C-alpha positions in Angstrom: -31.9 23.0 2.1 -28.3 23.3 3.4 -26.6 20.1 2.2 -22.9 20.9 2.0 -20.6 23.9 1.4 -19.3 22.2 -1.8 -22.7 22.8 -3.5 -24.1 26.2 -4.2 -27.7 26.9 -3.5 -28.2 27.2 -7.3 -26.8 23.7 -7.8 -29.0 22.2 -5.1 -32.0 24.0 -6.5 -31.3 22.8 -10.0 -30.8 19.2 -8.9 -34.0 19.2 -6.9 -35.8 20.5 -9.9 -34.2 17.8 -12.0 -35.5 15.1 -9.6 -39.0 16.5 -9.5 -39.4 17.4 -13.2 -37.0 15.3 -15.2 -37.2 12.2 -13.0 -40.8 12.8 -11.9 -40.0 11.8 -8.3 -42.2 12.8 -5.4 -41.4 15.5 -3.0 -40.6 12.9 -0.3 -38.4 10.8 -2.6 -36.5 13.9 -3.8 -35.8 14.9 -0.2 -34.6 11.4 0.6 -32.2 11.5 -2.4 -30.8 14.8 -1.2 -30.4 13.5 2.3 -28.5 10.5 1.1 -26.4 12.6 -1.1 -25.4 14.7 1.9 -23.7 11.7 3.4 -21.3 11.5 0.5 -20.7 15.3 0.5 -19.8 15.3 4.2 -17.3 12.4 3.5 -15.8 14.3 0.6 -15.5 17.5 2.7 -13.6 15.6 5.5 -11.3 14.2 2.8 -10.8 17.7 1.2 -12.1 16.4 -2.2 -14.3 18.4 -4.4 -17.4 16.5 -5.6 -16.5 17.3 -9.2 -13.1 15.5 -8.7 -14.4 12.4 -7.0 -13.6 9.3 -9.0 -14.6 5.6 -8.9 -12.0 4.8 -6.3 -13.1 7.6 -4.0 -16.7 6.5 -4.2 -15.7 2.9 -3.5 -13.7 4.1 -0.4 -16.9 5.9 0.7 -18.8 2.6 0.5 -16.2 0.9 2.6 -16.5 3.7 5.1 -20.3 3.2 5.2 -19.7 -0.5 6.0 -17.2 0.4 8.7 -19.8 2.5 10.6 -22.4 -0.3 10.3 -24.6 1.0 7.4 -26.4 -2.1 6.1 -26.2 -3.3 2.5 -29.8 -2.2 1.8 -29.2 1.3 3.0 -25.9 1.4 1.0 -27.8 0.4 -2.1 -30.3 3.2 -1.6 -27.5 5.8 -1.0 -25.7 4.6 -4.2 -28.9 5.1 -6.1 -29.0 8.7 -5.0 -25.3 9.3 -5.8 -25.7 7.8 -9.3 -28.7 10.1 -9.8 -26.7 13.1 -8.7 -23.8 12.4 -11.0 -26.1 11.7 -13.9 -27.5 15.2 -13.3 -24.0 16.8 -13.3 -23.4 15.2 -16.7 -26.8 16.3 -17.9 -26.1 19.8 -16.6 -22.7 20.0 -18.4 -20.7 20.2 -15.2 -19.0 16.8 -15.9 -18.2 15.1 -19.1 -17.9 11.6 -17.6 -20.0 9.9 -14.9 -17.7 8.4 -12.2 -20.5 6.2 -10.9 -21.0 4.3 -14.2 -19.0 1.3 -12.8 -20.1 1.7 -9.2 -21.8 -1.4 -8.1 -24.3 -1.8 -5.2 -23.1 -4.0 -2.3 -24.7 -7.2 -1.4 -26.9 -7.3 1.7 -24.7 -7.2 4.8 -21.2 -6.0 5.3 -19.2 -6.0 2.1 -15.6 -6.9 2.4 -13.2 -6.0 -0.4 -12.3 -8.9 -2.8 -8.8 -10.1 -2.3 -6.6 -12.1 -4.7 -4.2 -14.9 -3.5 -0.6 -14.8 -4.5 -1.3 -17.6 -7.0 -4.1 -15.6 -8.5 -1.9 -12.5 -8.8 0.8 -14.6 -10.5 -1.8 -16.1 -12.9 -3.0 -12.6 -13.9 0.5 -11.4 -14.5 1.4 -14.5 -16.5 -1.3 -14.0 -19.2 0.0 -10.5 -20.2 1.6 -10.8 -23.7 5.0 -9.1 -23.2 5.6 -9.3 -27.0 2.7 -6.9 -27.6 3.3 -3.1 -27.9 1.7 -2.4 -24.5 2.7 -5.7 -22.8 5.5 -4.3 -20.6 3.5 -1.2 -19.8 0.5 -3.3 -18.6 2.7 -5.6 -16.6 4.5 -2.7 -15.0 1.2 -1.1 -14.1 -0.2 -4.2 -12.4 3.1 -4.7 -10.6 3.0 -1.1 -9.3 -0.7 -1.5 -8.2 0.1 -4.5 -6.2 3.6 -3.6 -5.0 2.6 -0.1 -3.8 -1.1 -0.4 -3.1 -2.0 2.6 -5.3 -5.4 3.9 -6.1 -6.0 3.7 -9.9 -6.1 7.5 -10.1 -2.7 7.6 -8.4 -1.4 5.1 -10.9 -2.5 6.9 -14.1 -1.1 10.2 -12.7 2.2 8.8 -11.5 5.1 10.9 -12.8 8.6 9.8 -13.8 10.1 12.6 -11.6 8.5 11.0 -8.6 10.2 7.7 -9.0 13.3 7.1 -6.8 14.1 3.6 -8.1 17.6 3.4 -6.8 16.3 4.1 -3.3 13.4 1.8 -4.0 10.5 4.1 -3.2 8.1 6.4 -5.1 6.4 9.7 -4.2 2.6 9.5 -4.7 0.1 12.4 -4.8 -3.1 11.1 -3.2 -6.5 12.4 -2.1 -6.5 16.1 -1.3 -3.2 16.5 -3.1 -1.4 15.0 -0.2 1.9 13.5 -0.9 3.2 10.2 0.6 6.3 8.0 0.3 5.7 4.4 -0.7 8.3 1.6 -1.0 8.3 -0.2 -4.3 9.3 -3.8 -5.0 12.4 -4.8 -7.0 10.1 -6.8 -9.3 8.0 -3.6 -10.1 11.2 -1.6 -10.6 12.4 -4.2 -13.1 9.1 -4.0 -15.0 9.2 -0.2 -15.1 12.7 -0.5 -16.6 11.4 -2.7 -19.4 8.5 -0.3 -20.0 10.8 2.8 -20.1 12.6 1.2 -23.0 9.4 0.9 -24.9 8.1 4.3 -23.8 11.2 5.9 -25.4 9.5 5.2 -28.8 6.4 7.2 -27.9 6.1 10.9 -28.3 4.3 12.4 -25.3 1.7 15.1 -25.9 2.3 18.5 -24.5 1.9 18.4 -20.7 2.3 14.6 -20.6 6.0 14.4 -20.8 6.5 13.4 -17.2 3.6 11.0 -17.0 4.9 7.4 -16.6 2.2 5.3 -18.2 1.1 6.6 -21.7 -1.1 5.2 -24.4 0.0 4.9 -28.0 -1.1 8.5 -28.7 1.2 9.9 -26.0 -1.5 10.7 -23.4 -2.0 9.2 -19.9 -4.4 6.3 -19.6 -7.9 6.7 -18.3 -9.1 5.0 -15.1 -11.7 3.1 -17.1 -9.0 1.8 -19.5 -7.0 0.3 -16.5 -10.3 -1.1 -15.2 -11.0 -2.9 -18.5 -7.5 -4.2 -18.8 -7.7 -5.8 -15.3 -11.0 -7.4 -16.1 -9.6 -8.8 -19.3 -6.5 -10.3 -17.8 -8.5 -11.7 -14.8 -10.8 -13.5 -17.3 -7.9 -14.8 -19.3 -6.3 -16.1 -16.2 -9.4 -17.9 -15.1 -9.9 -15.8 -12.0 -13.6 -15.9 -11.2 -13.6 -13.2 -8.6 -15.2 -9.8 -9.4 -12.0 -7.7 -9.4 -10.9 -4.2 -10.4 -7.7 -2.2 -10.1 -8.7 -1.5 -6.5 -8.5 -5.3 -5.8 -4.7 -5.1 -6.1 -4.7 -2.4 -3.5 -6.9 -4.5 -1.2 -4.6 -7.5 -1.8 -1.5 -5.4 -1.0 -2.9 -4.3 2.3 -4.3 -7.8 3.3 -1.1 -9.6 2.4 0.9 -7.1 4.5 -1.4 -7.6 7.4 -1.2 -11.4 7.0 2.6 -11.1 7.0 2.6 -9.2 10.4 2.8 -5.6 9.2 1.7 -2.9 11.6 -1.7 -1.4 10.9 -0.4 2.1 11.2 2.3 1.4 8.7 -0.3 0.1 6.3 -2.4 3.2 6.9 0.6 5.4 5.9 1.3 3.4 2.8 -2.3 3.5 1.6 -2.7 7.1 2.4 -5.8 6.7 4.6 -6.6 9.7 6.6 -8.2 7.6 9.4 -7.1 4.4 10.9 -10.7 3.3 10.9 -10.6 3.0 7.1 -7.6 0.8 7.3 -9.2 -1.4 9.9 -11.4 -2.9 7.2 -8.5 -5.2 6.4 -8.6 -6.7 9.9 -12.1 -7.9 9.0 -10.7 -9.4 5.8 -7.9 -11.1 7.7 -10.4 -12.6 10.2 -12.6 -13.8 7.3 -9.6 -15.6 5.8 -8.7 -17.1 9.2 -12.3 -18.4 9.6 -12.2 -19.9 6.1 -9.0 -21.7 6.9 -10.4 -23.1 10.1 -13.6 -24.2 8.3 -11.6 -26.0 5.7 -8.8 -27.6 7.6 -9.8 -28.0 11.3 -10.3 -31.8 11.9 -13.6 -31.1 13.7 -15.0 -29.6 10.5 -13.9 -32.4 8.2 -16.8 -34.4 6.8 -19.5 -32.0 8.0 
């Protein structure tokens, strides 16, 4: 079965054997899993991303792309099941140490729009961060950069000091496929980075991590999962009931720009989307917000 150039015939054969023997799936079910997996691999090929390097953000972007082309929630859930099975196999086979699908959630039935925070909710999340704690300024700076620049979490944890041009108020980001892009950064984020750099001076970076901006206490870069857990913790402390992740700040960045009148092409460039079709998901978010406003405040809807 020719699924994708990323996978060798040996890998496909080993995975098929895993489905049939380890998972005890039928021939038809195994073929369906491989067919669904091919959709992800084609997407990764177009984005120039090796399947072994695909992270949670990449997989979530893939789900948004499925929604964009009209794949229903039920079909998305089935595809996710196949993807999870494949990455469990890669861990089982020793090709990966961590499963990037562990926190990947199946969409609800129907089109799944990204969750977006209001400005009040973002302020609430920022306000609960304890700046007197050893990692307080680091965490505040990370969230400010996520929202100010619309970064993917993988781009955040790999952000380097040498790629900060704070006097000029922009940063250089290495995104998918090792493509570099220039993104403006807010003065608030710049201020928080300055506070963090004062604290960072007391940390000794491990070899090879000297240029990494955000470090843990051991001097190594943070993991994506650690940022995910911090965002969840702060959202809960702030009383935000929405199901959010680091990617929510990226969605909020794009949606708020669109609401403010920003050009969709400019948003595409700042997000690092290869296709404008991916960016257009935010027009759906914007329309949903407009509908909600009409339903809440139009006089014909009052009392109904």
